[in-house]
N, C-alpha and C positions, 0 to 999 in steps of 0.2 A: 748527514739526518740524527737527528737524537729520536731514542726509543720512542716515545710518544709517535712522534714523528711517520715513524717510519709506520705503525699500527693504526694511522688513523683515520685511513682509507675501511680497515677491517670492523674499526669501533663504530664509526658512522655508520655502513651498510651494514650493521648489525642490529643497530636503532634506527634504520627506516623503517621496516615494519610498523611498530609499533606505534612511532612517530608518524608517520604516513594516517591511523588509524585516530590519534589523538588529535590532529590539524583538523583531522574531518568532523569531530565530533566538535570542537571547537569552533570552529567556520560556519558552521550548518547550526549549533547552537544559539552564537551571537547573533546571524540574520536570521532567526526565528524569533528572537529576543525582540526584534527592532521591527519585524516585519507589520507593514501596514493592513497587509490582504495575504495570508498565507496561501490563498487558494489560488492568485492570480502570479503571485512572485516563486512559486516552487521550485519550477525551472533554475530559475536565478540562482538561488540558493544552493541548489543540488550543485549546479556545473559550477558554483566558485568552491565549493567545499569540495569538490572531487577534484579541481585543479589543486586544492594546497595539499592533497595527499599527495603527488609528484613533485613535490619541493625536497621531501628527504634525499630520493633518489637521483635526483639535480644534484641535491650536494656531493652526495658521494663520487656522482660524476664528474664531477668538476675537479674533487682532491685526488681524483683515478689521475684524470688528463694531467695536473698538474707533475703530480709526481712519475708520470711518463717520460714527459719536458725534460724533467730532471735527469734522470735516468731512469732503468726500466721498473718497471712497477713489480714490485714483491708478490708474493707470489699469496702471502695474506692481502694483499688490498685485489689481488683477483676474487678473492673469496668475499670479500667484503660487496665485490659489487656485483659480485652473481647473485649475494644474500640480498641485497638494494632492492634489485627486479622484482623482489618479492611484492617490493609495495607497489609498484606497477599492477602487480596482476590483480593485488588487493582493490582498485580501481575500477575492477569489473562489475564485482559485486555493487556502490549504486549506481552504476553505465546501466544495470539490469532493472535497478530499480525505479529507475530514470524513463527507461522504457515502459515498462509497465503504468509507471504514475500518467504518460502518456496515454496511454492505451485507453486507459480507466478512465481519465479527463472524459477523452473524445468521446467512448461509450459514452455515459450518462449525459451528455449533452445531446446526445442523437435527440431527434424532435421528428413525428408523422414516419418510424418508420418503424414494419414489422419487427416485435418483441422477438427472438428465436427462440423458441421453445423448450418447456425441460420436462421432463417425467424421470420422478424419483422415486424413494419412500420417505417417507417422515419418520417422528423417532416410534409412533405405532404400528411401523411396518405394511403404513397405507399407501396406497400409490399416491403420488401427488401429482396433475398435469395441469401444465398451464393453460391449453387448447378447454378444458374442461372448465376453465372461468372466461369466456366471451361474453363482455357483456359487462363483465366487473368494468372496477377496477380495480390492481393488483400491485402491491408496493412490495418489493424484494429485498430484503431487507440481508445483507452479505456482513456477517461477524463475525466476531473469535470469543472463547470464552477468556482468553486473555486481553482482550482489548478493553483498557478502562473509560473510553468514552461510549464502548459498544454497551455495558454494563451500566450506565449513564442513559442512553439513548431506549433500553429493552421496555423498561415500566413506563413511558410515554407513548411509546409505540402500542404497546398493547393496550394503555386506556384509549389512545384513536383508535386502535381497531374496534374495540368493544362499545365505543360511542357510535360507531357508524356503519357496522357491518352489516344492520339492518337496509344501508342502503347500496348492496350490494359492492362492499368494499373487502379486499380483504390481503389481509398480513401475510406474507410465507417468511421465516427466517432461515436462510442457508448460509450452510458453515462445513468446511471441510474437516472441522475434527469428527470421531466417530462420536455415536450414538453414546453409548456409557460414559462420556465429558462430556455431551450436551443435557443427558437426564439430569449428572452431578449436579451442575450447572444451575438445573430447574428448582433444587430443591434449595438454592440460595437466591434466587432472583426467577422466579416462577412468573410466564407470561403461557397465554390462551391461545392465542394464534398459532401454526401450523411451524416447527419446524425440523427444516429438513434435510438430510445427511446430500454426502453428494454419490448415494449406489445406485445410481443411473444412469439417464443420460441428460450431462448440464452441460450448455455449449459456452463455448470459452467467454463470450461475453459476461458469464457471473463470474470467471474465473482469472479474468486479470486483473487482478487486486492487488494494488500496494500501500493502498490505503487504510484502512479501518474504519468507522463503518459508512461501506459502502450504501447508498442506495438506487436502485431503478424505479421509477412510475409506471407503469402500463394502461391505456385509457381503456376505456371500453368497447374501442375497435380494435385490441389487442397490437396497440401501436405505443413504440416509445416515447416519453416526453422527460422534458427536462425535469429532473430533483437538484433542489438545494443541497449546495456541500453541506460536510459536518461542521464547519466553522460559522457557518450561519445558521442561527435562532431556531429551535422547534419549530417556531408560532411558523415560519419560512414554507415549512414542509404540509405541516396543516391547512396553509393555504394553497397550495400547489395540489392536494389531495384533493379541498372542497373546490376546489374548480374542475378537478376533473369529472367528479362525483355531481356539479353542478350542467355535467354536457353528458346528452343523451347520445345513443349509439347512432352511429353514419347510416 
């Protein structure tokens, strides 16, 4: 066995973790580019990209198995195989994201279910309670300062709030970032609706978020209603809000 063949399992193992990350990004990116409906096929794209991450480990395992069949596996091969196992550990992150994304999709599709109440502080230190807005239509926008789509959406949300607040419509922006970070963001993109911190009681429904921005709609009876996803035009959200505003409390 030549020198290169002697260390091929080690080399393959060393490159397995970065190769797994590259394959994930490549497969997910290609599938996303050619997707016809990002909201419907996210699980297929995520699953296929995650399976792609396992290929470098499988290649290392095959090479190690072939070497062990020919003769005892060298120490370098055992080290390479151990390193390759790290690529399997990397699979946990997209798997965890998938679980979070599934929870988010399930939660945002809820209809006629009582919205979990929250109580927390806004950026001015004022306590904001969902229970205080019974009879209002409430839009809860889960956002982050680093989220590009959030930046594009928030001025539209603010105009929607300004034009319909007299109809008992309220928008809450909820971020898990600290108040100072949010205030700095407001200097760049100002909005007039309350921005909330998580310094209070925030149920998991509003925390199990894998994809930003996320919107929850709550009708005048305090019940969750399906909200359009971020891939849909903003007009779909405006229409959903108007339908809820046109319906009085039971």
